[in-house]
N, C-alpha and C positions, 0 to 999 in steps of 0.2 A: 632744892634746882641743880647745887654744886654737886650732891650725888649722881643725879641723874644723868647730868653733862657730863662727869667722869666716866659713869658706865657707858653711857653712848661713843665716847672718843676712845674706849677700850676695844670696842665692835668696829670702828671706824679708822681706826689705826695702827700702826705695828708696834706703838708704846705702851711701856709698862704704866699699870695703873698710880704708881710711884711719880714716876715721871711728868705723868701727866697733869695730876695733880700739883708737881713744884712750877712745871713751866705755867700753868695758871696763875700761881700765888705771884711768880715773879712779875707777869703780866700785869697783874692787880697791883702792885706795887710801884709800877709805872716803867719796867726795866725794857729796853727795846729788843727787841729783837738780836740784831748787831753783838749788843751787849751782855745777851746770854748766852749768844754762840761762844762768843769768845773769853768770858770772864766766869760764867757759872755752868761750866763743861761738867763739874762734877755733880748736878743736879741734874742734868738732863742727858747723862749718859753718853756725852758729846756731841750731841746732835749740833749737824752744821747748820749754817742761816738758811738753805735750802730746803733742809728738814724740816726747820721753825716755820718757814713762810708755809709750806705746804700744812704744818698744824695749825697755823694762825685762820687759814683759810676752813679747813674743816671744823675747827672751833667755833668759827663765826658762823659757819653754816648750823650748826647743829645748835647754836643757841636760838637760831631763826626758826629752825625746827621744833625745838621744845616748847619755844614760846607760840607756836601758833599751835601746838598740839594740844596746850593747857587752853588756849582761847575756846578752840570747838569745845573741847572737852566740857567747858563752863557753857559754852550756847546752848549745847545739844543737853546739859542739865536741866537748865532755865526752861527750855521747849519742853522737857519731860521726854524727849526723845533717845534718851541715854541708855543699851541696856549692855549685857554681859559680851556679845558679841560683836558690838559696834567699838565697844571700849576697850576689846581685846585686838582689834583690829587699828586700832588708832595707835595702841602702844604699841605695836608690830611694826608699823610702817616708818621707815628709814630715809624717805623722802618726804619733799614738799609736795611733789605732785601725786606720790601714794595717800598724803592725806588729805591734799584737794578730791580728790575722786572719791573717796572716803565720805567725805563731808557731802558731797553735791546733792546727793537725795535728800536732804534736810533743807538746802536751801528754797529761800521763799522763791518760787516760780514769778514771773511779771509777766503778762501782757501775752500769753502763750496760749496755745489751744489746749495744752492742759491744764493751766488754772482757770479756765472758763469751763472745762468738763468738771473739776474739782468742785469751785464753786456751784456749778449745777448738780453737786450732788451725785456723781457718778462713781465715785470710788467704790461704794459697798457693790455694783457691775462689775467693776473693772476686775474686783477679787472674786465673783462668783465665775466671772469666763476665765481668768487666770488660774483656778482651782482645777481646771478641766474635769470637774466631776460630771457635768450637763452634759447633753447633747445640743443640737443646733436647737430644735424645736423647744425644749424647756429652757436655752437661755435667750430665746425672743418672747417667750412667755414673761419669763421675771423682767426681760428689759420694758414691758408692757409698764411696771410699776414706778418705772424711772421718767414716766414722761409728764412734763407739766407746762407751763406757759412759756419756760425757756428752752425745753426740750419738747418739740412738737410731735414726734413719731420716732417710734421703735427702731427705726435704720440713725437716727440722730443719736438716740442713747447708745447704742452699739458702738458706733463712730467715736463718741466722746470716752465711751470706757476703752477703747483702741488706744486711745490718744494717750491716756494715761498708762496703759500699759505699754505703748512706746517709749514714754516719757521714762518709766520704771526701766526698761530695758537700756535705755541709754545711759541709765547714771549707774546702773551696776559696775562696780568697779572691777570687779575681776573679769567682764567682758570687755570694758575698756583697758585692760591690761594685754588678754589675750588680741584684741584686734590692734592695739598699739604695736605688740610685736610682728604680727604679722605683716604690718605695712613697713616696719623697720627693716625685715628678712625678705620680702617679695614685694614692696612695693616700689613702683618706677615712676619717674618724672619727665613726662612729657614736654618738650620744650616747642614751643610753634611763634612764629614772627607775630607781632602785635603792630599796632596802627604805623609806631613811628618809626620801623624798621628798616634799616640802612642797606642796601643792597651789597654795597661796598663797605661796609663798616666793619668795626673790628669784632663784630657779633656772630659775622656768617656761618664760622664755624660750627655754632651750636644750633642752628635752626634744623628744626626735624630729626631733632637728636634724641633717644630715651636715653635716661641716665638710671640704674638701678641704685635706690635709695643707700642699700648696704655698700655700697662701692665707689660710689662718686667722692672725688677727691676735693676737697676743703676750698683749694684756689678757685676749682671751676664752681663750687656752692656760692664762693661772693660773687665771681664774673658773671653768673648767671642772674643774681638776685639783685646785680647793679644793672643788669639789661632790663630787668621787668619793672624796676624804679625809674630807668630812662623810658620806659614805652616802647622797647624795641624789641623786648620778649614776653611772651606770655608763657607761663607755665600751670600745669597742674598733675596731682599726684593718681595715678591709675593702680588700682588691685583686681584682682578676681573677685568679683563679687558673690557670681555663682556660686564660689566654691566656699565663700563663707556662709552664705543662705543655706548650702547642701548640709552644712555644718551643725548651723543651729538646728535646721530639721533634724538631724542626727542624735544632737547630745543638749538639746532645749526643749524638742516637744517628746514626751514619752510613751513609749511605743503602745502603750495599755490606755492611752487618752481616746475619750470621745471625741466627738466632731466638733465640741468647742475650743480645740489645738486648731482650728481652721482659722478661728479669729484672732487667736493668741499669734500663730504666725505671722500673718498680716499685720499684726501690730509688732510684731519684731522685727519684720523687713523696714516697715515703717518707720521704726525708730531707728533701723540701721541707716539707711538711705537719707532721710532727712535729719536725723537728728547727730548719730554718733560719729558717722564716717566724714561728714564736712569737716566736724571738729576734731577728728584724730588727724586728717588730712593738712587742715591748716597747720596743727600741732606740730608734727612731722615736718612741715616746712620750717618751722619756728626753730624746731630741735637742732637741724640740718643748719641752719644760721648762726645758731648756739655753739656749736661744736666746731664748725669751720672759724668761728669769732676767735674762740679758745686757742686752736690749732693756732691762726695765725698771729695771736697775742703772744703765744710761746715765742714761736718763730720770731717775731719781732724781739722777743725780751732776750732769746739768744743772742741773736746777732749783733745787740745793743751791749750785752755782756762780753761779746769779744771784742766789739769795737773799744770800749771802755777797758781794757785788758792788755791794750797795744803798748808797747814799751815805749818810755819817754826817751825823748835823748836828751842827756843830761850834760853839764858843766858844757853848755854851745851857747855863744852869741848868732841869733838867727836873723837872718835876710827875708821875712815874707813876702811874697808878691804876689799880688792881683792881677792877672794878666786884662787885657782889653785892647781892644782896634783904636776908635776913634777918642776914648775916653784917656787912653792909654793905660800903661800898666803902674799900678799903686805902689810903692815902695813901705815898708815899715821894719825896723830894726828893735827886738827885744832881750834883753840880757839873759844871763844863763836863772835867774828868777824868775822869768817871764814880765820884767818890769819894761815899759815901753823907753824905746831910745831917741827914735828919731824917724825922719819919715820924709818921701820925696814921689814925684813921679816921671816915671821916662815913656819915651815913646817909640821903640825898636820896632815895631811891626807897622804894617800897612794901618792908614793912609802914609802916615808920614815917614816910619823907618829911618827915624833919625838915630843910626846906629853908635855914629859918632858920639854925642851926647850924652845917649842913653849910656853906654861904656865909662865914661868919664863918670858921670854921677853914680853908678855903681861901683867904681873903682876905689871912689873917693869914701864911699861908707864903708867898703870894705876894711881900708885902710885906717879909718878915723877910729872904728867901734870894734875892730879887731875880728871881724865877723868869721865865724869856723863854717857854719853852713846854711845852705840855701833849701828855701822852703815856696815851691810854685803849685796855684791854684789850676785843678786841672778842668776849669771851663773853659770859655772862648778864649782865643788866642793862646791858650796853654800851649801848644805844640811849640807855634814859632817863638815863643818868649824861653822855651826850654833850649831852642836849636840856639837862639842869642845867647845865652847863659854857657852852655856849652862848649859854643864858639870862643867867649871872653875868658876861661876859663886855660883852654887849651892854649888862647894867645898870649896868654901874659903867665903862663908858669904857675896858676893858682894851686894852692893846696887845700882846695875847698869843693866837698860834694853837694848836691842838690839832689831834693827828693820830688817826687810830683804828689803832693797833696789832695784828698778831695774837699774839694771845698762847698759840697752839698751844706746848706744853713747858713755858710758865712755871710749871705746879704741878709738873714734872718736876724743873725746875732747883732751886724752892726748898725740896725735900725732900731734896735730892743730897746727897753727902758734899761737894763742892764748895762749895754755899752753907753749909755748916755749917763750912767752914773759912772760908770767906770772912765771914760775917758771923753768929759762934755765940753771941751776945747776943739777934739778932733772931728774932722769930715768922715762921713759915714764911710765913704770907700777906704780911708786909710784904717778904720776900723776893722774892715774886712781884711786887711793885709796881716792885721795883728793878728785878728784870728786864727789866719793861714799859717803864722808862724808859730802861734802858741801851740795849734795841732800837731804841729813835729815836735817841739819841746816838751809838751805834756798832755797827751790825747784826752786825756780823762778831764783833768782841769779846765781844758779847752771846751769841751763837748757839755758837759753839765749846766752850760750857761745859755743852750740852745736846745728848745724844746723836740726830743727825741723822734718826734711823728715829722720832724724837716731836717732828719738826716739821711733819709731815704736808705734805709736798712729795713722795710718791711716790704708786704705786700697789701694793698686793700685796707692800708690803716685807717682811713676815713668810712670804710664800711662795717667796720669791728664796733663792738659794744665800747664807747669811749671811756667810761667811768672806769670798764674793768684795765683798757689798756694804760691808761694813766697810772691806774694802781699799781699797774704790774711794772710799767716800766722806771715809777717811783721807789717800788722796793729793791728792784736790781740795781738802781743806782745809787741808793742807799748803802746796800749792803757791799757794793762794790768800793764804793768810798773809804768805808770804814774797813774793809779787808784790807784796801790798800796803806791806808795813813793820809793824814794831810799835816803840810807842813805848815805850822803857827805864823811861821813870818811870811810867808809868800803868798799864801791861798787867798782866794778872793772870797766877798761875803758869801757868791751863790755856792762856792764849793764848802765851805764852813757850814752851810745852811743844809748841806747833806749828813753831816758827823751827827752820829747819836748825840739825843739829848740837847743838840743844839738848833733853836728856831730861827727864820729868817731874821727876829729884830736882834737875838742874842747875836748873829754872826756880825751884821752891821755894827754894834756895839763893840765886837771882837777886834775890828777893823780899826773904827775909830781911836778905841784903846792905845793898838799899835803905832796910830800916827803919832799919839801923845808919846809914847814909850821911846819909841825908835823900834826897837826889837823886844820879842820874847826871850829871856834867857833861862828860865827855869817855868816849868807847868803850873807852879804854886800860884804864879802871877794872872792866872786866867781867872781867879779869885777874886783880885781887885778889880773884874770887867762889870759894868753895870748889868743887874741883873742875872748873872751866873749864880746861881745859889749850890746849896749840898749835893739836891739831886742831879743838876744839870754838867755840874762837876765829874760827879762819881760816874755817869753815865758817858761821857764827851773826851775825858782826859785820856782815858788810855789809847785812844786812837787818833792824837795829835803827835806830831813830831817837832822836836826844836835840833837843826841840825849842830851848832855849834850852842849848846846851851850848857849851864854849868854843871850838869851831871850827864855822864853816858845814857842814864835811864831816862833821860828827855828825848831821846833820838831812838827809842824802843816804845813797843806794845805791851809792858810791863806797866802796869796797874800800880798805883801809887799805894793802895791797900797793901801789895806786896812786897814793898820796898824795905820793910823788916826784915819778912822772907829771904831778899836779895841779899842782906849784911849777914845773915845769920849762913846762908849758902855758900857766901864768897870765903867766910872765916872756915867750913870745913873743907872747902875742895878748891881745888886750882880750876875753873872755870874752861881755861882754854886746853885742858889737857883730860877732862873727866870724860870717861868714857860710858857708853849708855847701858851696860850691865851694872853700872852702879846706883843707876836714878833710883831704882826702886829702894835701896839702901838709904840713900841720900832721903827720899820723902818716909821713911820710918824714921829715920832719926830725926826729921824735922817737924815732925806731926802734920803733915799735909799729903796732900793725892800725888799721884805718878805723872798725872797730866801735868796739872800744875808744875812741876819741875821739869818737865819734858820744855813747854813754854817758857819758862824763864831762860833756861840754857840756850834754846833757839835763838832768843833773843839777846841775849849776852853775848854771843858767839858771832852774831851777824846783826850789830845795832846798824839801822838806819835802813835795813836789807827792804827792797820793793818787789812784791812778788809780781809784776808786772815783767821783770827782766827774765823771767821763765818763757813768756810769749812773747807776740810776733815781733821780731825788731825793725829798725827803718831800712828799709829797702830804696838804696840812693840810684837814681837813674844812670844809666849807660848809654841808651842809645835813644835816638829820636824815629818815629816813624809815623807814616801818613798812609790815609786808606790805600791812595794808589799806588804805594810801594807796594803793597802786600799782593802775596798770590797764595793760591791754595798750597797747601802743603809746608810753608813757611812754618818753622819752628820758633817761639818768643817766649819771654817772661812776661810776667803781670801779677799784678794785686787784687785779691778779692772782694770787692767792695761790698757786694748784696746777695744773700741767700733767699732763694725765696722754693714753695714747695715745687718748681720745675726744673730748676736750676741756677746756677749762678751768674751774677755779673762782674767781669773781669777786668779790671784797668789794665790796658796794653799799650798806652801813650797816645791814646786818639782822644777824640771830642767825646765819643760816647761809649760806655765801655760795651765789650765784647760779650758773646752768651754762651755761657757753656751750659748746653743742656745736658739734664739729669743722663740721657741716654749715654751721653760722650764720657761721664766724671770716671765711671770704671769700667774695667771687663768683667767684675762681679756685678750679679743684680743688686743694687740698694733700692732701700725703699723713700729716702730722702737725702739731697746733697749734703745736709750739715751731719751724717755720717761719714763723709772723709773729708768735708772743707769748712775752713773756719773765717769769720771777717778778717781782714788783711791779710790772710795768709799768703806769703809770697809762694808762686806758682812759676815752674822752672820747667821748660821742654814741651810747651804748650802747642798743637799743632793747628794753623788755621785750615778751617774745613771748606768755609764759603764765606762767600765775600758778595755782599749788593751795594753798589757804589750809589744809585738812586736813595735808597732809603739810609746809607749810611750804617751799614750793619754789617757784622763781623762773627761767624758762626766759630766755636773752639771747641778741642778734643784733646783730652789728657790721654784717650787711649792710642799709644804710640807703638 
């Protein structure tokens, strides 16, 4: 099977046979995708983690394809149905759907008109009719020979034979493929009201609409299917059946055929309308859903990636504020390493509006802990809380900045098992404030503790394939965590569990060991942790960082397997002044690869470098806005919080994010907002183009 799988992967990917064999070998040895991407570049032609994830998906599908192909071949051999033509078709099939189409005619028919006709011995009559060698009278004469106690008349015999022919037509994989393509290219989805339809509901714009299958947008597919599930809309696939029947007559019924062709055409027509079209129409809707689901998952993954790559705010002591009215504004202070320091509750907004006491508490916290930044959640009472902080900073001449932080998912985290384990003695409301502060300090470290589906960075996340969505988000998180690297002395067990080679159990063991140890001073100490064996160490150690370790190498992505090479390299040249044109010569002299030399020198020149520094930096707030103050034509700044197929939602300091529709993003035609925008991107000069005070909605435009 290994030779077959390699050959199949050569066809399905752009990778060479040797690279494919290397990747499969590494995966079989228990290497993770991040490890292969970072430390085995020589074997993969420098394939990225994204390339390897695509390969992993194709590899998994190809294994299923070959397994199913072998199963079908064995089944057909057992039933004595295998011939050269069928075997050739099976071997040429490159999709699971094609395999099932080829196998369908050989499946046992259960409780159908076809199986009844076969049981009644009418297959030979079907063969006679389908041969089209006899005229109608000759067929009727031959049909007499097939009447018996179960087939009481010639008409019954003819009908049974036609049922068999109808099934044969419906099972023919070439006919299926032709019709499948017709439906895909020319089919139309008709949308109508269903019994639960609400005249003033969210689906009114879909009613009495015809959508061409080929052009329908993925987000519309998911919205329509949700409406169907809620019994507000009904849908059906329409195709020009008259045109199909004309083609059947033209291409399936030979011009020289005698009048038995009438029986054959009637059978084909029946097979088309009763068996094949209903099946392919259901399949078309299922395929639409699958395609829309995949695209929604891809968008969700892209948004998550951009969110997790938001730059951290390093070396700051942060006050996190979770605003509220009656319950007050919850405060929590964390240090530079994310450790919890203090908490309180203030009531600066209605109904109490206790500005004096609230100011005193905040100022005392700032002085006590030397707070340098403030993070304010963007939910209920956010605008009023931000206004309070803004005035406090001005009145007391404080050199502190504050930022409005998305608090989506903070409540999910605060009540989670992880939060309970991390802060067992704190109230859930204080945990929420800690989460808000942590998002400003290190977005990735804070957000990995929350189910990505609760982060509000996708669309229709509950309508897509949940297994595929979870896998996609898990893979993206794993790849990014390893690409960025993890501080061994401050990471939570949840963040550590995303590191290559580290399970959740091992992550908890590392945290427990750290508590006893105080801090890790060398990566070698990882081997003293319970459960960390040679393989786990090999796969994980390169992605861990110790900021103030015994060696500078502890704060780099250089793998211990290359430490000896580093020593030899340092003896050969001055790392700080070495130039790129010397790299190849160094590689040759040290008997290693150019890729390896480049990676090592880059790490030694920038120890502790965080790739997130190249991405969206923290945007501190400068003005407070309420929707009543806005007017059409106003120019604002904002932060992209979510991207969908139809536009982006932008935080402009209001309770609800404003909509930047795809048509308002660029003067140039774009097919998707993500071509121009990214999550957490800071936008300037955004124009307000519409305001709906009743629905609290604002429309924006970048087309100034």
